[in-house]
A tleap script that builds the chain and sets N, CA, C and O, in Angstrom:
source leaprc.protein.ff14SB
mol = sequence {
  NMET ALA ASP SER ASP LYS LYS PRO LEU LEU
  MET ASP GLU LEU ASN ALA ALA GLU LYS VAL
  ALA LEU ALA ASN MET SER LEU HIE PRO GLY
  PHE GLN VAL LEU ILE LYS MET PHE GLU ALA
  ALA CYS THR THR ALA THR HIE ASP VAL ILE
  LYS LEU ASP PRO LEU VAL GLN ASP TYR GLU
  ARG LYS LEU ALA TYR LEU GLN GLN ALA ALA
  ARG THR VAL ASN LYS TYR THR GLU LEU ILE
  ARG LYS SER VAL ILE TYR HIE SER GLU MET
  ALA LYS TYR GLU PRO LEU ASP GLN GLU GLN
  VAL GLY PRO GLN VAL ASN GLU CALA
}
set mol.1.N position { -54.799 -50.953 190.876 }
set mol.1.CA position { -53.954 -50.582 189.782 }
set mol.1.C position { -54.571 -49.344 189.069 }
set mol.1.O position { -55.744 -49.344 188.695 }
set mol.2.N position { -53.789 -48.363 188.908 }
set mol.2.CA position { -54.264 -47.141 188.253 }
set mol.2.C position { -54.435 -47.432 186.729 }
set mol.2.O position { -53.766 -48.300 186.170 }
set mol.3.N position { -55.330 -46.693 186.103 }
set mol.3.CA position { -55.589 -46.923 184.677 }
set mol.3.C position { -54.329 -46.830 183.832 }
set mol.3.O position { -54.176 -47.578 182.866 }
set mol.4.N position { -53.427 -45.925 184.179 }
set mol.4.CA position { -52.222 -45.734 183.401 }
set mol.4.C position { -51.272 -46.870 183.594 }
set mol.4.O position { -50.329 -47.005 182.814 }
set mol.5.N position { -51.471 -47.724 184.622 }
set mol.5.CA position { -50.589 -48.843 184.938 }
set mol.5.C position { -51.047 -50.136 184.288 }
set mol.5.O position { -50.392 -51.167 184.441 }
set mol.6.N position { -52.171 -50.103 183.559 }
set mol.6.CA position { -52.676 -51.309 182.932 }
set mol.6.C position { -51.725 -51.820 181.856 }
set mol.6.O position { -51.237 -51.054 181.024 }
set mol.7.N position { -51.475 -53.100 181.885 }
set mol.7.CA position { -50.632 -53.720 180.889 }
set mol.7.C position { -51.392 -53.874 179.612 }
set mol.7.O position { -52.615 -54.011 179.618 }
set mol.8.N position { -50.640 -53.851 178.450 }
set mol.8.CA position { -51.302 -54.063 177.162 }
set mol.8.C position { -51.973 -55.464 177.159 }
set mol.8.O position { -51.500 -56.392 177.816 }
set mol.9.N position { -53.055 -55.583 176.423 }
set mol.9.CA position { -53.679 -56.884 176.266 }
set mol.9.C position { -52.721 -57.867 175.594 }
set mol.9.O position { -51.997 -57.506 174.666 }
set mol.10.N position { -52.725 -59.111 176.073 }
set mol.10.CA position { -51.868 -60.165 175.551 }
set mol.10.C position { -50.400 -59.800 175.525 }
set mol.10.O position { -49.652 -60.184 174.626 }
set mol.11.N position { -50.007 -59.041 176.548 }
set mol.11.CA position { -48.644 -58.505 176.589 }
set mol.11.C position { -47.589 -59.574 176.408 }
set mol.11.O position { -46.631 -59.384 175.659 }
set mol.12.N position { -47.757 -60.707 177.091 }
set mol.12.CA position { -46.752 -61.782 177.055 }
set mol.12.C position { -47.194 -62.955 176.228 }
set mol.12.O position { -46.572 -64.016 176.276 }
set mol.13.N position { -48.274 -62.788 175.457 }
set mol.13.CA position { -48.826 -63.958 174.773 }
set mol.13.C position { -48.672 -63.947 173.271 }
set mol.13.O position { -48.711 -65.010 172.652 }
set mol.14.N position { -48.497 -62.785 172.654 }
set mol.14.CA position { -48.363 -62.736 171.210 }
set mol.14.C position { -46.942 -63.057 170.790 }
set mol.14.O position { -45.979 -62.576 171.387 }
set mol.15.N position { -46.825 -63.881 169.748 }
set mol.15.CA position { -45.489 -64.148 169.227 }
set mol.15.C position { -45.105 -63.045 168.254 }
set mol.15.O position { -45.913 -62.163 167.961 }
set mol.16.N position { -43.858 -63.090 167.744 }
set mol.16.CA position { -43.375 -61.998 166.903 }
set mol.16.C position { -44.186 -61.874 165.603 }
set mol.16.O position { -44.449 -60.769 165.129 }
set mol.17.N position { -44.565 -62.990 165.053 }
set mol.17.CA position { -45.381 -62.930 163.804 }
set mol.17.C position { -46.723 -62.291 164.015 }
set mol.17.O position { -47.207 -61.534 163.174 }
set mol.18.N position { -47.325 -62.602 165.149 }
set mol.18.CA position { -48.650 -61.964 165.462 }
set mol.18.C position { -48.485 -60.466 165.704 }
set mol.18.O position { -49.376 -59.689 165.361 }
set mol.19.N position { -47.375 -60.052 166.282 }
set mol.19.CA position { -47.149 -58.634 166.487 }
set mol.19.C position { -46.920 -57.932 165.173 }
set mol.19.O position { -47.409 -56.823 164.958 }
set mol.20.N position { -46.161 -58.590 164.272 }
set mol.20.CA position { -45.952 -57.990 162.928 }
set mol.20.C position { -47.311 -57.877 162.195 }
set mol.20.O position { -47.610 -56.853 161.581 }
set mol.21.N position { -48.120 -58.943 162.272 }
set mol.21.CA position { -49.418 -58.939 161.654 }
set mol.21.C position { -50.270 -57.797 162.141 }
set mol.21.O position { -50.909 -57.092 161.360 }
set mol.22.N position { -50.270 -57.632 163.423 }
set mol.22.CA position { -51.024 -56.526 164.061 }
set mol.22.C position { -50.492 -55.166 163.618 }
set mol.22.O position { -51.258 -54.251 163.319 }
set mol.23.N position { -49.181 -55.053 163.583 }
set mol.23.CA position { -48.544 -53.799 163.147 }
set mol.23.C position { -48.940 -53.470 161.701 }
set mol.23.O position { -49.283 -52.331 161.382 }
set mol.24.N position { -48.886 -54.509 160.820 }
set mol.24.CA position { -49.287 -54.357 159.439 }
set mol.24.C position { -50.739 -53.962 159.291 }
set mol.24.O position { -51.079 -53.103 158.478 }
set mol.25.N position { -51.599 -54.595 160.084 }
set mol.25.CA position { -53.049 -54.281 160.033 }
set mol.25.C position { -53.274 -52.816 160.431 }
set mol.25.O position { -54.149 -52.148 159.882 }
set mol.26.N position { -52.507 -52.340 161.355 }
set mol.26.CA position { -52.727 -50.984 161.851 }
set mol.26.C position { -52.379 -49.950 160.785 }
set mol.26.O position { -52.799 -48.796 160.875 }
set mol.27.N position { -51.597 -50.370 159.757 }
set mol.27.CA position { -51.246 -49.471 158.663 }
set mol.27.C position { -52.233 -49.486 157.513 }
set mol.27.O position { -52.160 -48.668 156.596 }
set mol.28.N position { -53.146 -50.418 157.578 }
set mol.28.CA position { -54.198 -50.602 156.524 }
set mol.28.C position { -55.218 -49.425 156.658 }
set mol.28.O position { -55.588 -49.073 157.778 }
set mol.29.N position { -55.666 -48.825 155.546 }
set mol.29.CA position { -56.618 -47.743 155.613 }
set mol.29.C position { -57.911 -48.097 156.377 }
set mol.29.O position { -58.525 -47.233 157.003 }
set mol.30.N position { -58.307 -49.361 156.317 }
set mol.30.CA position { -59.494 -49.810 156.994 }
set mol.30.C position { -59.370 -49.710 158.504 }
set mol.30.O position { -60.359 -49.522 159.213 }
set mol.31.N position { -58.137 -49.839 158.986 }
set mol.31.CA position { -57.888 -49.715 160.451 }
set mol.31.C position { -58.245 -48.340 160.925 }
set mol.31.O position { -58.796 -48.199 162.017 }
set mol.32.N position { -57.965 -47.342 160.174 }
set mol.32.CA position { -58.292 -45.984 160.577 }
set mol.32.C position { -59.805 -45.789 160.616 }
set mol.32.O position { -60.289 -44.976 161.403 }
set mol.33.N position { -60.555 -46.500 159.800 }
set mol.33.CA position { -62.024 -46.459 159.871 }
set mol.33.C position { -62.453 -47.148 161.187 }
set mol.33.O position { -63.371 -46.683 161.861 }
set mol.34.N position { -61.822 -48.190 161.523 }
set mol.34.CA position { -62.184 -48.880 162.783 }
set mol.34.C position { -61.894 -47.959 163.974 }
set mol.34.O position { -62.684 -47.911 164.916 }
set mol.35.N position { -60.820 -47.259 163.945 }
set mol.35.CA position { -60.486 -46.299 165.033 }
set mol.35.C position { -61.534 -45.242 165.075 }
set mol.35.O position { -61.973 -44.845 166.154 }
set mol.36.N position { -61.951 -44.769 163.919 }
set mol.36.CA position { -62.992 -43.734 163.839 }
set mol.36.C position { -64.285 -44.244 164.516 }
set mol.36.O position { -64.960 -43.498 165.225 }
set mol.37.N position { -64.602 -45.485 164.290 }
set mol.37.CA position { -65.796 -46.127 164.899 }
set mol.37.C position { -65.655 -46.200 166.434 }
set mol.37.O position { -66.602 -45.921 167.170 }
set mol.38.N position { -64.478 -46.572 166.883 }
set mol.38.CA position { -64.218 -46.595 168.332 }
set mol.38.C position { -64.437 -45.214 168.954 }
set mol.38.O position { -65.078 -45.053 169.992 }
set mol.39.N position { -63.864 -44.228 168.256 }
set mol.39.CA position { -63.943 -42.837 168.711 }
set mol.39.C position { -65.461 -42.357 168.734 }
set mol.39.O position { -65.883 -41.626 169.630 }
set mol.40.N position { -66.212 -42.795 167.740 }
set mol.40.CA position { -67.630 -42.404 167.655 }
set mol.40.C position { -68.400 -43.095 168.820 }
set mol.40.O position { -69.320 -42.503 169.384 }
set mol.41.N position { -68.043 -44.273 169.154 }
set mol.41.CA position { -68.709 -44.942 170.290 }
set mol.41.C position { -68.379 -44.214 171.598 }
set mol.41.O position { -69.246 -44.077 172.460 }
set mol.42.N position { -67.157 -43.758 171.750 }
set mol.42.CA position { -66.796 -42.966 172.974 }
set mol.42.C position { -67.579 -41.671 172.994 }
set mol.42.O position { -68.116 -41.287 174.033 }
set mol.43.N position { -67.650 -41.006 171.883 }
set mol.43.CA position { -68.362 -39.702 171.785 }
set mol.43.C position { -69.857 -39.896 172.105 }
set mol.43.O position { -70.441 -39.121 172.862 }
set mol.44.N position { -70.450 -40.916 171.533 }
set mol.44.CA position { -71.823 -41.212 171.783 }
set mol.44.C position { -72.116 -41.496 173.255 }
set mol.44.O position { -73.073 -40.975 173.827 }
set mol.45.N position { -71.313 -42.292 173.821 }
set mol.45.CA position { -71.506 -42.635 175.273 }
set mol.45.C position { -71.324 -41.395 176.131 }
set mol.45.O position { -72.062 -41.211 177.099 }
set mol.46.N position { -70.390 -40.564 175.815 }
set mol.46.CA position { -70.214 -39.335 176.609 }
set mol.46.C position { -71.338 -38.346 176.395 }
set mol.46.O position { -71.748 -37.662 177.333 }
set mol.47.N position { -71.846 -38.259 175.169 }
set mol.47.CA position { -72.981 -37.369 174.907 }
set mol.47.C position { -74.265 -37.885 175.604 }
set mol.47.O position { -75.115 -37.095 176.015 }
set mol.48.N position { -74.381 -39.172 175.722 }
set mol.48.CA position { -75.555 -39.702 176.469 }
set mol.48.C position { -75.603 -39.204 177.922 }
set mol.48.O position { -76.670 -38.985 178.496 }
set mol.49.N position { -74.410 -39.037 178.485 }
set mol.49.CA position { -74.336 -38.565 179.883 }
set mol.49.C position { -74.710 -37.061 179.888 }
set mol.49.O position { -75.454 -36.617 180.763 }
set mol.50.N position { -74.211 -36.304 178.943 }
set mol.50.CA position { -74.477 -34.878 178.881 }
set mol.50.C position { -75.967 -34.568 178.589 }
set mol.50.O position { -76.545 -33.607 179.096 }
set mol.51.N position { -76.532 -35.419 177.765 }
set mol.51.CA position { -77.910 -35.146 177.332 }
set mol.51.C position { -78.977 -35.539 178.369 }
set mol.51.O position { -80.148 -35.199 178.203 }
set mol.52.N position { -78.585 -36.247 179.427 }
set mol.52.CA position { -79.557 -36.694 180.383 }
set mol.52.C position { -80.192 -35.521 181.044 }
set mol.52.O position { -79.494 -34.645 181.555 }
set mol.53.N position { -81.519 -35.475 181.051 }
set mol.53.CA position { -82.303 -34.360 181.657 }
set mol.53.C position { -82.271 -34.533 183.192 }
set mol.53.O position { -82.661 -35.574 183.721 }
set mol.54.N position { -81.799 -33.495 183.881 }
set mol.54.CA position { -81.710 -33.589 185.335 }
set mol.54.C position { -83.093 -33.607 186.008 }
set mol.54.O position { -83.174 -33.858 187.211 }
set mol.55.N position { -84.160 -33.352 185.279 }
set mol.55.CA position { -85.472 -33.372 185.825 }
set mol.55.C position { -86.165 -34.726 185.647 }
set mol.55.O position { -87.285 -34.896 186.127 }
set mol.56.N position { -85.541 -35.681 184.980 }
set mol.56.CA position { -86.066 -36.988 184.724 }
set mol.56.C position { -86.092 -37.781 186.053 }
set mol.56.O position { -85.230 -37.630 186.918 }
set mol.57.N position { -87.128 -38.632 186.160 }
set mol.57.CA position { -87.242 -39.483 187.359 }
set mol.57.C position { -86.048 -40.433 187.480 }
set mol.57.O position { -85.588 -40.994 186.486 }
set mol.58.N position { -85.567 -40.602 188.676 }
set mol.58.CA position { -84.392 -41.447 188.961 }
set mol.58.C position { -83.112 -40.912 188.268 }
set mol.58.O position { -82.274 -41.673 187.783 }
set mol.59.N position { -83.012 -39.620 188.249 }
set mol.59.CA position { -81.850 -38.957 187.560 }
set mol.59.C position { -80.536 -39.469 188.084 }
set mol.59.O position { -79.658 -39.835 187.303 }
set mol.60.N position { -80.383 -39.502 189.390 }
set mol.60.CA position { -79.072 -39.915 189.994 }
set mol.60.C position { -78.686 -41.342 189.535 }
set mol.60.O position { -77.541 -41.585 189.154 }
set mol.61.N position { -79.650 -42.274 189.577 }
set mol.61.CA position { -79.385 -43.616 189.215 }
set mol.61.C position { -79.041 -43.716 187.720 }
set mol.61.O position { -78.092 -44.407 187.349 }
set mol.62.N position { -79.790 -43.044 186.886 }
set mol.62.CA position { -79.547 -43.034 185.452 }
set mol.62.C position { -78.231 -42.410 185.117 }
set mol.62.O position { -77.494 -42.901 184.262 }
set mol.63.N position { -77.932 -41.327 185.790 }
set mol.63.CA position { -76.632 -40.611 185.578 }
set mol.63.C position { -75.488 -41.517 185.927 }
set mol.63.O position { -74.537 -41.620 185.152 }
set mol.64.N position { -75.537 -42.185 187.071 }
set mol.64.CA position { -74.479 -43.110 187.494 }
set mol.64.C position { -74.318 -44.191 186.448 }
set mol.64.O position { -73.184 -44.508 186.089 }
set mol.65.N position { -75.413 -44.787 185.929 }
set mol.65.CA position { -75.310 -45.798 184.954 }
set mol.65.C position { -74.665 -45.317 183.664 }
set mol.65.O position { -73.762 -45.963 183.131 }
set mol.66.N position { -75.137 -44.174 183.166 }
set mol.66.CA position { -74.583 -43.619 181.924 }
set mol.66.C position { -73.123 -43.231 182.061 }
set mol.66.O position { -72.345 -43.411 181.124 }
set mol.67.N position { -72.734 -42.696 183.227 }
set mol.67.CA position { -71.310 -42.354 183.457 }
set mol.67.C position { -70.452 -43.615 183.475 }
set mol.67.O position { -69.357 -43.633 182.913 }
set mol.68.N position { -70.949 -44.666 184.120 }
set mol.68.CA position { -70.171 -45.900 184.135 }
set mol.68.C position { -70.100 -46.509 182.734 }
set mol.68.O position { -69.051 -47.038 182.363 }
set mol.69.N position { -71.118 -46.459 181.984 }
set mol.69.CA position { -71.107 -46.946 180.624 }
set mol.69.C position { -70.098 -46.188 179.792 }
set mol.69.O position { -69.299 -46.798 179.082 }
set mol.70.N position { -70.119 -44.898 179.864 }
set mol.70.CA position { -69.199 -44.003 179.075 }
set mol.70.C position { -67.768 -44.278 179.523 }
set mol.70.O position { -66.867 -44.359 178.688 }
set mol.71.N position { -67.549 -44.422 180.811 }
set mol.71.CA position { -66.224 -44.690 181.306 }
set mol.71.C position { -65.701 -46.021 180.791 }
set mol.71.O position { -64.536 -46.128 180.409 }
set mol.72.N position { -66.543 -47.014 180.781 }
set mol.72.CA position { -66.194 -48.387 180.364 }
set mol.72.C position { -65.823 -48.329 178.856 }
set mol.72.O position { -64.790 -48.873 178.465 }
set mol.73.N position { -66.629 -47.696 178.034 }
set mol.73.CA position { -66.381 -47.642 176.610 }
set mol.73.C position { -65.059 -46.899 176.339 }
set mol.73.O position { -64.270 -47.342 175.505 }
set mol.74.N position { -64.810 -45.779 177.031 }
set mol.74.CA position { -63.655 -44.999 176.842 }
set mol.74.C position { -62.385 -45.801 177.324 }
set mol.74.O position { -61.354 -45.757 176.653 }
set mol.75.N position { -62.459 -46.486 178.412 }
set mol.75.CA position { -61.331 -47.219 178.938 }
set mol.75.C position { -61.001 -48.397 177.980 }
set mol.75.O position { -59.838 -48.661 177.675 }
set mol.76.N position { -62.040 -49.073 177.531 }
set mol.76.CA position { -61.847 -50.183 176.590 }
set mol.76.C position { -61.141 -49.712 175.330 }
set mol.76.O position { -60.177 -50.320 174.865 }
set mol.77.N position { -61.640 -48.631 174.801 }
set mol.77.CA position { -61.036 -48.088 173.545 }
set mol.77.C position { -59.569 -47.697 173.767 }
set mol.77.O position { -58.701 -47.991 172.945 }
set mol.78.N position { -59.320 -47.043 174.874 }
set mol.78.CA position { -57.915 -46.643 175.159 }
set mol.78.C position { -57.029 -47.901 175.304 }
set mol.78.O position { -55.903 -47.931 174.807 }
set mol.79.N position { -57.548 -48.928 175.985 }
set mol.79.CA position { -56.715 -50.116 176.169 }
set mol.79.C position { -56.435 -50.827 174.875 }
set mol.79.O position { -55.328 -51.326 174.672 }
set mol.80.N position { -57.434 -50.889 173.970 }
set mol.80.CA position { -57.193 -51.487 172.670 }
set mol.80.C position { -56.124 -50.704 171.907 }
set mol.80.O position { -55.162 -51.267 171.384 }
set mol.81.N position { -56.330 -49.374 171.862 }
set mol.81.CA position { -55.359 -48.574 171.088 }
set mol.81.C position { -53.939 -48.647 171.645 }
set mol.81.O position { -52.978 -48.765 170.885 }
set mol.82.N position { -53.806 -48.577 172.958 }
set mol.82.CA position { -52.474 -48.685 173.597 }
set mol.82.C position { -51.858 -50.047 173.357 }
set mol.82.O position { -50.648 -50.171 173.170 }
set mol.83.N position { -52.712 -51.082 173.363 }
set mol.83.CA position { -52.175 -52.459 173.108 }
set mol.83.C position { -51.676 -52.605 171.706 }
set mol.83.O position { -50.634 -53.220 171.480 }
set mol.84.N position { -52.408 -52.044 170.735 }
set mol.84.CA position { -51.944 -52.141 169.347 }
set mol.84.C position { -50.650 -51.374 169.186 }
set mol.84.O position { -49.734 -51.860 168.522 }
set mol.85.N position { -50.545 -50.215 169.760 }
set mol.85.CA position { -49.299 -49.450 169.674 }
set mol.85.C position { -48.158 -50.173 170.326 }
set mol.85.O position { -47.060 -50.248 169.773 }
set mol.86.N position { -48.412 -50.710 171.508 }
set mol.86.CA position { -47.350 -51.461 172.214 }
set mol.86.C position { -46.847 -52.650 171.359 }
set mol.86.O position { -45.644 -52.798 171.140 }
set mol.87.N position { -47.753 -53.459 170.899 }
set mol.87.CA position { -47.340 -54.651 170.099 }
set mol.87.C position { -46.690 -54.242 168.804 }
set mol.87.O position { -45.734 -54.893 168.382 }
set mol.88.N position { -47.149 -53.212 168.159 }
set mol.88.CA position { -46.535 -52.737 166.912 }
set mol.88.C position { -45.121 -52.274 167.157 }
set mol.88.O position { -44.248 -52.536 166.330 }
set mol.89.N position { -44.854 -51.591 168.267 }
set mol.89.CA position { -43.528 -51.176 168.620 }
set mol.89.C position { -42.644 -52.338 168.953 }
set mol.89.O position { -41.487 -52.365 168.535 }
set mol.90.N position { -43.138 -53.288 169.681 }
set mol.90.CA position { -42.369 -54.487 170.056 }
set mol.90.C position { -42.006 -55.296 168.853 }
set mol.90.O position { -40.962 -55.947 168.826 }
set mol.91.N position { -42.872 -55.266 167.834 }
set mol.91.CA position { -42.614 -56.063 166.602 }
set mol.91.C position { -41.316 -55.623 165.938 }
set mol.91.O position { -40.662 -56.422 165.267 }
set mol.92.N position { -40.947 -54.387 166.114 }
set mol.92.CA position { -39.728 -53.831 165.513 }
set mol.92.C position { -38.441 -54.452 166.125 }
set mol.92.O position { -37.385 -54.457 165.493 }
set mol.93.N position { -38.556 -54.960 167.341 }
set mol.93.CA position { -37.384 -55.419 168.064 }
set mol.93.C position { -37.294 -56.943 168.251 }
set mol.93.O position { -36.301 -57.440 168.783 }
set mol.94.N position { -38.337 -57.697 167.810 }
set mol.94.CA position { -38.330 -59.154 167.996 }
set mol.94.C position { -38.026 -59.809 166.654 }
set mol.94.O position { -38.658 -59.505 165.642 }
set mol.95.N position { -37.052 -60.707 166.660 }
set mol.95.CA position { -36.803 -61.464 165.445 }
set mol.95.C position { -37.930 -62.477 165.155 }
set mol.95.O position { -38.511 -63.059 166.071 }
set mol.96.N position { -38.216 -62.665 163.877 }
set mol.96.CA position { -39.215 -63.640 163.487 }
set mol.96.C position { -38.574 -65.018 163.320 }
set mol.96.O position { -37.528 -65.139 162.681 }
set mol.97.N position { -39.192 -66.056 163.888 }
set mol.97.CA position { -38.769 -67.408 163.691 }
set mol.97.C position { -39.379 -67.884 162.382 }
set mol.97.O position { -40.494 -67.488 162.042 }
set mol.98.N position { -38.679 -68.712 161.655 }
set mol.98.CA position { -39.215 -69.221 160.368 }
set mol.98.C position { -40.475 -69.958 160.575 }
set mol.98.O position { -41.365 -69.849 159.732 }
set mol.99.N position { -40.640 -70.730 161.662 }
set mol.99.CA position { -41.803 -71.510 161.879 }
set mol.99.C position { -43.029 -70.615 162.215 }
set mol.99.O position { -44.172 -71.018 161.999 }
set mol.100.N position { -42.770 -69.394 162.747 }
set mol.100.CA position { -43.857 -68.474 163.007 }
set mol.100.C position { -44.339 -67.824 161.677 }
set mol.100.O position { -45.517 -67.504 161.523 }
set mol.101.N position { -43.445 -67.650 160.779 }
set mol.101.CA position { -43.797 -66.961 159.504 }
set mol.101.C position { -44.483 -67.946 158.539 }
set mol.101.O position { -45.351 -67.547 157.763 }
set mol.102.N position { -44.099 -69.213 158.587 }
set mol.102.CA position { -44.671 -70.208 157.668 }
set mol.102.C position { -43.701 -70.496 156.549 }
set mol.102.O position { -42.661 -69.847 156.433 }
set mol.103.N position { -44.042 -71.472 155.722 }
set mol.103.CA position { -43.160 -71.870 154.646 }
set mol.103.C position { -43.045 -70.791 153.590 }
set mol.103.O position { -44.018 -70.105 153.276 }
set mol.104.N position { -41.849 -70.647 153.046 }
set mol.104.CA position { -41.563 -69.661 151.989 }
set mol.104.C position { -41.892 -70.294 150.639 }
set mol.104.O position { -41.616 -71.471 150.411 }
set mol.105.N position { -42.478 -69.505 149.758 }
set mol.105.CA position { -42.791 -69.949 148.424 }
set mol.105.C position { -41.553 -69.718 147.527 }
set mol.105.O position { -41.009 -68.614 147.485 }
set mol.106.N position { -41.120 -70.767 146.817 }
set mol.106.CA position { -39.997 -70.615 145.931 }
set mol.106.C position { -40.452 -69.951 144.650 }
set mol.106.O position { -41.394 -70.399 143.996 }
set mol.107.N position { -39.750 -68.847 144.295 }
set mol.107.CA position { -40.066 -68.175 143.082 }
set mol.107.C position { -39.274 -68.751 141.945 }
set mol.107.O position { -38.071 -68.969 142.086 }
set mol.108.N position { -39.910 -69.007 140.812 }
set mol.108.CA position { -39.208 -69.672 139.671 }
set mol.108.C position { -38.589 -68.596 138.792 }
set mol.108.O position { -37.955 -68.912 137.785 }
savepdb mol mol.pdb
quit
């Protein structure tokens, strides 16, 4: 399966209330900080590959390891971001069941 063909995480497992909660969380300012951290992890992993000295002993082995680590971090981050976007979009089209939302508080 090609990377672009990967299904969103929990694609068929989240209910409508969970999708709405995820969509709401993605609008919170702290979520943007979390995204910034993910991006920093990707940048750090990529820079580790670039900074590897070609004259170091076992260069090929170390390079392969660092490249795989950077690839894994980048793919993970992309999958999380695409999954959040997918579920947030799906939340717009799924009706909420009352039992998913929980009991309503009566206002006096």
